[in-house]
N, CA and C atoms as a LAMMPS dump frame, in Angstrom:
ITEM: TIMESTEP
0
ITEM: NUMBER OF ATOMS
471
ITEM: BOX BOUNDS ff ff ff
-5.0000000000000000e+02 5.0000000000000000e+02
-5.0000000000000000e+02 5.0000000000000000e+02
-5.0000000000000000e+02 5.0000000000000000e+02
ITEM: ATOMS id mol type element x y z
1 1 1 N 438.25 215.988 415.32
2 1 2 C 438.938 214.787 414.903
3 1 3 C 437.921 213.798 414.352
4 2 1 N 438.218 213.162 413.229
5 2 2 C 437.316 212.215 412.585
6 2 3 C 437.331 210.86 413.253
7 3 1 N 436.475 209.998 412.752
8 3 2 C 436.398 208.629 413.271
9 3 3 C 437.657 207.87 412.89
10 4 1 N 438.087 206.925 413.73
11 4 2 C 439.249 206.1 413.374
12 4 3 C 438.991 205.316 412.088
13 5 1 N 440.061 204.984 411.382
14 5 2 C 439.949 204.188 410.154
15 5 3 C 439.142 202.927 410.438
16 6 1 N 438.175 202.645 409.572
17 6 2 C 437.37 201.439 409.737
18 6 3 C 436.187 201.606 410.666
19 7 1 N 435.949 202.84 411.151
20 7 2 C 434.844 203.102 412.066
21 7 3 C 433.967 204.207 411.496
22 8 1 N 432.685 204.193 411.892
23 8 2 C 431.81 205.273 411.482
24 8 3 C 431.969 206.448 412.453
25 9 1 N 431.245 207.531 412.22
26 9 2 C 431.38 208.736 413.03
27 9 3 C 431 208.517 414.494
28 10 1 N 430.245 207.477 414.779
29 10 2 C 429.808 207.194 416.147
30 10 3 C 430.621 206.08 416.792
31 11 1 N 431.723 205.709 416.16
32 11 2 C 432.597 204.691 416.74
33 11 3 C 432.214 203.266 416.383
34 12 1 N 431.166 203.086 415.568
35 12 2 C 430.792 201.746 415.118
36 12 3 C 431.827 201.196 414.157
37 13 1 N 431.735 199.945 413.871
38 13 2 C 432.709 199.276 413.015
39 13 3 C 432.141 199.094 411.611
40 14 1 N 432.909 199.493 410.611
41 14 2 C 432.573 199.18 409.23
42 14 3 C 432.959 197.72 409.011
43 15 1 N 431.979 196.844 408.884
44 15 2 C 432.267 195.412 408.75
45 15 3 C 433.146 195.098 407.551
46 16 1 N 432.941 195.819 406.458
47 16 2 C 433.729 195.567 405.249
48 16 3 C 435.208 195.875 405.465
49 17 1 N 435.502 196.829 406.313
50 17 2 C 436.897 197.166 406.6
51 17 3 C 437.469 196.32 407.734
52 18 1 N 436.62 195.902 408.66
53 18 2 C 437.083 195.101 409.792
54 18 3 C 437.507 193.703 409.355
55 19 1 N 436.795 193.153 408.355
56 19 2 C 437.087 191.809 407.838
57 19 3 C 437.068 191.855 406.315
58 20 1 N 438.093 192.452 405.716
59 20 2 C 438.081 192.622 404.261
60 20 3 C 438.017 191.318 403.478
61 21 1 N 438.566 190.243 404.019
62 21 2 C 438.518 188.958 403.307
63 21 3 C 437.081 188.434 403.238
64 22 1 N 436.351 188.609 404.312
65 22 2 C 434.951 188.164 404.332
66 22 3 C 434.136 189.011 403.357
67 23 1 N 434.375 190.323 403.383
68 23 2 C 433.662 191.205 402.466
69 23 3 C 434.009 190.885 401.013
70 24 1 N 435.26 190.559 400.754
71 24 2 C 435.673 190.176 399.402
72 24 3 C 434.937 188.911 398.955
73 25 1 N 434.738 187.978 399.867
74 25 2 C 433.998 186.753 399.54
75 25 3 C 432.54 187.08 399.217
76 26 1 N 431.942 187.998 399.983
77 26 2 C 430.566 188.416 399.701
78 26 3 C 430.494 189.119 398.351
79 27 1 N 431.482 189.946 398.06
80 27 2 C 431.536 190.631 396.762
81 27 3 C 431.702 189.636 395.616
82 28 1 N 432.501 188.597 395.83
83 28 2 C 432.66 187.556 394.812
84 28 3 C 431.346 186.817 394.598
85 29 1 N 430.617 186.598 395.67
86 29 2 C 429.288 185.979 395.551
87 29 3 C 428.384 186.86 394.704
88 30 1 N 428.407 188.154 394.96
89 30 2 C 427.575 189.083 394.186
90 30 3 C 427.928 189.037 392.703
91 31 1 N 429.208 188.937 392.387
92 31 2 C 429.615 188.834 390.982
93 31 3 C 429.104 187.546 390.354
94 32 1 N 429.168 186.446 391.095
95 32 2 C 428.654 185.164 390.593
96 32 3 C 427.143 185.229 390.396
97 33 1 N 426.451 185.896 391.296
98 33 2 C 424.991 186.045 391.188
99 33 3 C 424.643 186.902 389.974
100 34 1 N 425.395 187.954 389.751
101 34 2 C 425.168 188.805 388.575
102 34 3 C 425.336 187.992 387.291
103 35 1 N 426.345 187.147 387.261
104 35 2 C 426.569 186.291 386.099
105 35 3 C 425.431 185.28 385.931
106 36 1 N 424.957 184.703 387.025
107 36 2 C 423.824 183.767 386.965
108 36 3 C 422.579 184.473 386.436
109 37 1 N 422.355 185.706 386.874
110 37 2 C 421.208 186.478 386.384
111 37 3 C 421.334 186.732 384.886
112 38 1 N 422.528 187.081 384.449
113 38 2 C 422.75 187.308 383.013
114 38 3 C 422.454 186.045 382.217
115 39 1 N 422.97 184.898 382.684
116 39 2 C 422.717 183.623 381.995
117 39 3 C 421.232 183.285 381.955
118 40 1 N 420.506 183.71 382.973
119 40 2 C 419.069 183.439 383.03
120 40 3 C 418.252 184.443 382.217
121 41 1 N 418.935 185.382 381.563
122 41 2 C 418.24 186.346 380.719
123 41 3 C 417.708 187.564 381.459
124 42 1 N 418.199 187.807 382.661
125 42 2 C 417.761 188.97 383.44
126 42 3 C 418.75 190.099 383.236
127 43 1 N 418.28 191.21 382.68
128 43 2 C 419.182 192.324 382.442
129 43 3 C 419.441 193.113 383.724
130 44 1 N 420.382 194.026 383.644
131 44 2 C 420.799 194.81 384.819
132 44 3 C 419.64 195.598 385.399
133 45 1 N 418.807 196.169 384.546
134 45 2 C 417.654 196.953 384.996
135 45 3 C 416.731 196.096 385.854
136 46 1 N 416.468 194.87 385.408
137 46 2 C 415.6 193.931 386.117
138 46 3 C 416.196 193.6 387.49
139 47 1 N 417.483 193.297 387.513
140 47 2 C 418.176 192.961 388.766
141 47 3 C 418.135 194.14 389.731
142 48 1 N 418.318 195.341 389.208
143 48 2 C 418.314 196.517 390.085
144 48 3 C 416.937 196.782 390.683
145 49 1 N 415.865 196.42 389.994
146 49 2 C 414.531 196.534 390.598
147 49 3 C 414.445 195.662 391.851
148 50 1 N 414.963 194.438 391.75
149 50 2 C 414.963 193.532 392.905
150 50 3 C 415.839 194.112 394.016
151 51 1 N 417.038 194.575 393.665
152 51 2 C 417.924 195.161 394.668
153 51 3 C 417.275 196.34 395.379
154 52 1 N 416.607 197.182 394.624
155 52 2 C 415.96 198.348 395.213
156 52 3 C 414.797 197.964 396.116
157 53 1 N 413.978 197.03 395.655
158 53 2 C 412.811 196.659 396.468
159 53 3 C 413.24 196.051 397.796
160 54 1 N 414.218 195.157 397.765
161 54 2 C 414.705 194.551 399.007
162 54 3 C 415.316 195.623 399.905
163 55 1 N 416.072 196.532 399.325
164 55 2 C 416.685 197.606 400.115
165 55 3 C 415.63 198.529 400.722
166 56 1 N 414.513 198.747 400.011
167 56 2 C 413.4 199.505 400.59
168 56 3 C 412.855 198.788 401.82
169 57 1 N 412.617 197.492 401.673
170 57 2 C 412.054 196.718 402.782
171 57 3 C 412.965 196.737 404.001
172 58 1 N 414.258 196.683 403.757
173 58 2 C 415.227 196.646 404.853
174 58 3 C 415.592 198.03 405.368
175 59 1 N 415.222 199.08 404.659
176 59 2 C 415.538 200.436 405.095
177 59 3 C 417.015 200.756 405.019
178 60 1 N 417.686 200.297 403.96
179 60 2 C 419.119 200.528 403.808
180 60 3 C 419.364 201.735 402.889
181 61 1 N 419.632 202.879 403.488
182 61 2 C 419.822 204.111 402.722
183 61 3 C 421.009 204.002 401.767
184 62 1 N 422.11 203.432 402.233
185 62 2 C 423.299 203.31 401.393
186 62 3 C 422.983 202.503 400.137
187 63 1 N 422.354 201.348 400.298
188 63 2 C 422.047 200.487 399.15
189 63 3 C 420.961 201.097 398.264
190 64 1 N 419.995 201.79 398.858
191 64 2 C 418.983 202.462 398.044
192 64 3 C 419.63 203.495 397.129
193 65 1 N 420.532 204.278 397.676
194 65 2 C 421.224 205.285 396.877
195 65 3 C 422.024 204.636 395.749
196 66 1 N 422.814 203.633 396.098
197 66 2 C 423.664 202.945 395.125
198 66 3 C 422.842 202.296 394.007
199 67 1 N 421.818 201.532 394.379
200 67 2 C 421.069 200.77 393.374
201 67 3 C 420.085 201.637 392.601
202 68 1 N 419.666 202.755 393.158
203 68 2 C 418.867 203.704 392.387
204 68 3 C 419.709 204.263 391.247
205 69 1 N 420.943 204.677 391.576
206 69 2 C 421.837 205.198 390.535
207 69 3 C 422.103 204.142 389.474
208 70 1 N 422.335 202.904 389.901
209 70 2 C 422.603 201.829 388.941
210 70 3 C 421.382 201.532 388.069
211 71 1 N 420.2 201.585 388.658
212 71 2 C 418.975 201.33 387.885
213 71 3 C 418.777 202.396 386.805
214 72 1 N 418.959 203.644 387.182
215 72 2 C 418.825 204.735 386.211
216 72 3 C 419.868 204.581 385.101
217 73 1 N 421.097 204.26 385.48
218 73 2 C 422.159 204.058 384.486
219 73 3 C 421.819 202.898 383.546
220 74 1 N 421.128 201.883 384.07
221 74 2 C 420.745 200.726 383.255
222 74 3 C 419.51 200.999 382.4
223 75 1 N 418.952 202.219 382.518
224 75 2 C 417.825 202.593 381.666
225 75 3 C 416.467 202.507 382.327
226 76 1 N 416.42 202.328 383.629
227 76 2 C 415.125 202.236 384.309
228 76 3 C 414.422 203.592 384.292
229 77 1 N 413.117 203.55 384.137
230 77 2 C 412.275 204.739 384.1
231 77 3 C 412.115 205.291 385.524
232 78 1 N 412.488 206.553 385.749
233 78 2 C 412.345 207.129 387.088
234 78 3 C 410.913 207.071 387.63
235 79 1 N 409.948 207.11 386.741
236 79 2 C 408.545 207.016 387.171
237 79 3 C 408.281 205.673 387.846
238 80 1 N 408.803 204.598 387.288
239 80 2 C 408.621 203.276 387.887
240 80 3 C 409.357 203.192 389.227
241 81 1 N 410.531 203.796 389.305
242 81 2 C 411.273 203.792 390.566
243 81 3 C 410.513 204.547 391.645
244 82 1 N 409.802 205.607 391.241
245 82 2 C 409.046 206.406 392.207
246 82 3 C 407.902 205.622 392.851
247 83 1 N 407.381 204.617 392.138
248 83 2 C 406.25 203.849 392.672
249 83 3 C 406.618 202.408 393.021
250 84 1 N 407.898 202.114 393.021
251 84 2 C 408.33 200.738 393.28
252 84 3 C 407.828 200.221 394.617
253 85 1 N 407.791 201.064 395.618
254 85 2 C 407.345 200.639 396.946
255 85 3 C 405.901 200.115 396.923
256 86 1 N 405.102 200.598 395.996
257 86 2 C 403.697 200.177 395.883
258 86 3 C 403.442 199.535 394.517
259 87 1 N 404.381 198.743 394.049
260 87 2 C 404.312 198.153 392.711
261 87 3 C 403.031 197.38 392.467
262 88 1 N 402.469 196.758 393.493
263 88 2 C 401.239 195.971 393.322
264 88 3 C 400.051 196.842 392.916
265 89 1 N 400.117 198.125 393.231
266 89 2 C 398.998 199.03 392.98
267 89 3 C 399.11 199.76 391.648
268 90 1 N 400.075 199.356 390.811
269 90 2 C 400.238 199.991 389.503
270 90 3 C 400.211 198.922 388.416
271 91 1 N 400.091 199.382 387.2
272 91 2 C 400.198 198.473 386.054
273 91 3 C 401.516 198.705 385.319
274 92 1 N 402.483 199.323 386.004
275 92 2 C 403.751 199.687 385.373
276 92 3 C 404.756 198.54 385.306
277 93 1 N 404.481 197.427 385.991
278 93 2 C 405.418 196.313 386.043
279 93 3 C 404.788 195.1 385.372
280 94 1 N 405.566 194.43 384.52
281 94 2 C 405.034 193.278 383.789
282 94 3 C 404.985 192.031 384.683
283 95 1 N 404.469 190.961 384.117
284 95 2 C 404.255 189.734 384.901
285 95 3 C 405.559 189.175 385.473
286 96 1 N 406.616 189.188 384.694
287 96 2 C 407.914 188.679 385.18
288 96 3 C 408.457 189.545 386.313
289 97 1 N 408.378 190.857 386.147
290 97 2 C 408.841 191.764 387.2
291 97 3 C 408.022 191.587 388.468
292 98 1 N 406.715 191.438 388.318
293 98 2 C 405.832 191.267 389.48
294 98 3 C 406.164 189.963 390.214
295 99 1 N 406.408 188.903 389.469
296 99 2 C 406.772 187.631 390.09
297 99 3 C 408.107 187.752 390.82
298 100 1 N 409.068 188.432 390.204
299 100 2 C 410.38 188.617 390.828
300 100 3 C 410.284 189.479 392.082
301 101 1 N 409.508 190.545 392.019
302 101 2 C 409.356 191.423 393.183
303 101 3 C 408.649 190.693 394.324
304 102 1 N 407.629 189.916 394
305 102 2 C 406.932 189.145 395.044
306 102 3 C 407.876 188.122 395.674
307 103 1 N 408.667 187.453 394.852
308 103 2 C 409.625 186.472 395.376
309 103 3 C 410.658 187.161 396.266
310 104 1 N 411.189 188.28 395.821
311 104 2 C 412.184 189.01 396.616
312 104 3 C 411.591 189.457 397.957
313 105 1 N 410.367 189.917 397.937
314 105 2 C 409.708 190.316 399.189
315 105 3 C 409.527 189.126 400.112
316 106 1 N 409.141 187.997 399.562
317 106 2 C 408.942 186.793 400.365
318 106 3 C 410.251 186.332 400.995
319 107 1 N 411.329 186.367 400.222
320 107 2 C 412.642 185.968 400.74
321 107 3 C 413.087 186.922 401.846
322 108 1 N 412.757 188.188 401.703
323 108 2 C 413.164 189.2 402.688
324 108 3 C 412.32 189.137 403.957
325 109 1 N 411.017 189.016 403.799
326 109 2 C 410.105 189.054 404.956
327 109 3 C 409.886 187.692 405.611
328 110 1 N 410.109 186.615 404.853
329 110 2 C 409.877 185.248 405.324
330 110 3 C 408.494 185.083 405.969
331 111 1 N 407.439 185.221 405.156
332 111 2 C 406.086 185.036 405.674
333 111 3 C 405.845 183.563 406.017
334 112 1 N 404.668 183.24 406.546
335 112 2 C 404.36 181.838 406.862
336 112 3 C 404.558 180.921 405.646
337 113 1 N 404.842 179.661 405.93
338 113 2 C 405.215 178.685 404.903
339 113 3 C 404.225 178.616 403.742
340 114 1 N 402.946 178.551 404.001
341 114 2 C 401.968 178.435 402.908
342 114 3 C 402.027 179.64 401.984
343 115 1 N 402.173 180.819 402.549
344 115 2 C 402.279 182.031 401.737
345 115 3 C 403.565 182.013 400.911
346 116 1 N 404.672 181.61 401.53
347 116 2 C 405.947 181.519 400.803
348 116 3 C 405.839 180.542 399.651
349 117 1 N 405.254 179.381 399.911
350 117 2 C 405.136 178.375 398.845
351 117 3 C 404.291 178.865 397.685
352 118 1 N 403.228 179.59 397.98
353 118 2 C 402.381 180.123 396.909
354 118 3 C 403.161 181.121 396.048
355 119 1 N 403.91 181.99 396.685
356 119 2 C 404.72 182.966 395.956
357 119 3 C 405.79 182.245 395.141
358 120 1 N 406.454 181.279 395.754
359 120 2 C 407.506 180.53 395.06
360 120 3 C 406.953 179.776 393.862
361 121 1 N 405.809 179.129 394.032
362 121 2 C 405.201 178.391 392.926
363 121 3 C 404.844 179.32 391.775
364 122 1 N 404.268 180.471 392.099
365 122 2 C 403.912 181.432 391.06
366 122 3 C 405.161 181.951 390.358
367 123 1 N 406.19 182.281 391.133
368 123 2 C 407.423 182.79 390.536
369 123 3 C 408.065 181.75 389.619
370 124 1 N 408.076 180.496 390.027
371 124 2 C 408.644 179.442 389.167
372 124 3 C 407.833 179.282 387.892
373 125 1 N 406.514 179.374 387.997
374 125 2 C 405.651 179.261 386.823
375 125 3 C 405.916 180.396 385.847
376 126 1 N 406.038 181.605 386.353
377 126 2 C 406.213 182.788 385.507
378 126 3 C 407.648 182.912 384.994
379 127 1 N 408.617 182.694 385.87
380 127 2 C 410.015 182.952 385.524
381 127 3 C 410.747 181.755 384.937
382 128 1 N 410.321 180.552 385.3
383 128 2 C 411.088 179.361 384.968
384 128 3 C 412.139 179.14 386.042
385 129 1 N 412.645 177.916 386.118
386 129 2 C 413.553 177.554 387.204
387 129 3 C 414.852 178.353 387.209
388 130 1 N 415.442 178.581 386.032
389 130 2 C 416.732 179.274 385.994
390 130 3 C 416.6 180.721 386.473
391 131 1 N 415.618 181.449 385.957
392 131 2 C 415.43 182.842 386.381
393 131 3 C 414.951 182.904 387.83
394 132 1 N 414.116 181.943 388.238
395 132 2 C 413.69 181.873 389.642
396 132 3 C 414.918 181.788 390.547
397 133 1 N 415.829 180.872 390.234
398 133 2 C 417.036 180.711 391.041
399 133 3 C 417.877 181.969 391.06
400 134 1 N 418.002 182.614 389.917
401 134 2 C 418.796 183.845 389.844
402 134 3 C 418.17 184.953 390.685
403 135 1 N 416.857 185.138 390.567
404 135 2 C 416.179 186.176 391.357
405 135 3 C 416.312 185.869 392.849
406 136 1 N 416.151 184.607 393.22
407 136 2 C 416.296 184.234 394.631
408 136 3 C 417.692 184.581 395.138
409 137 1 N 418.709 184.269 394.359
410 137 2 C 420.077 184.595 394.769
411 137 3 C 420.307 186.098 394.826
412 138 1 N 419.727 186.856 393.9
413 138 2 C 419.836 188.319 393.961
414 138 3 C 419.247 188.813 395.279
415 139 1 N 418.06 188.313 395.63
416 139 2 C 417.409 188.751 396.872
417 139 3 C 418.219 188.359 398.103
418 140 1 N 418.72 187.138 398.136
419 140 2 C 419.531 186.683 399.274
420 140 3 C 420.781 187.552 399.407
421 141 1 N 421.418 187.828 398.29
422 141 2 C 422.677 188.576 398.308
423 141 3 C 422.463 190.029 398.717
424 142 1 N 421.443 190.69 398.167
425 142 2 C 421.226 192.089 398.547
426 142 3 C 420.783 192.17 400.003
427 143 1 N 420.058 191.172 400.501
428 143 2 C 419.731 191.156 401.922
429 143 3 C 421.012 191.147 402.755
430 144 1 N 421.996 190.357 402.35
431 144 2 C 423.272 190.309 403.077
432 144 3 C 423.971 191.667 403.019
433 145 1 N 424.043 192.259 401.831
434 145 2 C 424.69 193.563 401.712
435 145 3 C 423.94 194.634 402.517
436 146 1 N 422.602 194.584 402.512
437 146 2 C 421.834 195.534 403.32
438 146 3 C 422.229 195.436 404.781
439 147 1 N 422.358 194.219 405.266
440 147 2 C 422.691 194.037 406.676
441 147 3 C 424.113 194.501 406.988
442 148 1 N 425.026 194.295 406.058
443 148 2 C 426.389 194.804 406.246
444 148 3 C 426.36 196.331 406.321
445 149 1 N 425.673 196.971 405.387
446 149 2 C 425.648 198.439 405.356
447 149 3 C 424.889 199.031 406.532
448 150 1 N 423.773 198.43 406.907
449 150 2 C 423.011 198.934 408.046
450 150 3 C 423.803 198.771 409.344
451 151 1 N 424.377 197.601 409.536
452 151 2 C 425.165 197.333 410.744
453 151 3 C 426.403 198.222 410.805
454 152 1 N 426.997 198.503 409.658
455 152 2 C 428.19 199.347 409.577
456 152 3 C 427.87 200.837 409.618
457 153 1 N 426.599 201.19 409.474
458 153 2 C 426.182 202.59 409.392
459 153 3 C 426.897 203.287 408.23
460 154 1 N 426.944 202.594 407.081
461 154 2 C 427.569 203.196 405.901
462 154 3 C 426.812 204.483 405.54
463 155 1 N 427.533 205.565 405.394
464 155 2 C 426.872 206.839 405.072
465 155 3 C 426.549 206.928 403.576
466 156 1 N 425.521 207.669 403.273
467 156 2 C 425.226 208.014 401.885
468 156 3 C 426.06 209.248 401.592
469 157 1 N 426.953 209.126 400.626
470 157 2 C 427.877 210.245 400.324
471 157 3 C 427.172 211.38 399.632
């Protein structure tokens, strides 16, 4: 016999099914963030790099699978995806991508204040305020989705 509707195989609760209105609000936020990123000149490939890096840091298998597929569909080079975890050690990412990845990592890990401010200042200098805000919202939003999927034990199909 399978798990009850809205539960994972171990009896845990799928948060998205337990509170669909809350999940719908989070999904609406994600759509607004995607639109903000577009207005800031960030293409889907760029956004998916941020989504993937944050999902790597959080260890969210469901989101890694989903955003890897989306990145490839958006034209991302599989070689860059293979080394994303160690992006600082390659020359495959440009200055804007590096600033966005550093900002996303800072938002996810929340290092000490001085370190955060240095990363934020650099990201604002490189990206500009509009793209900085969009990248920050992408990181905040994917962190929320990672936590929903991890807590729900969403399976990778």
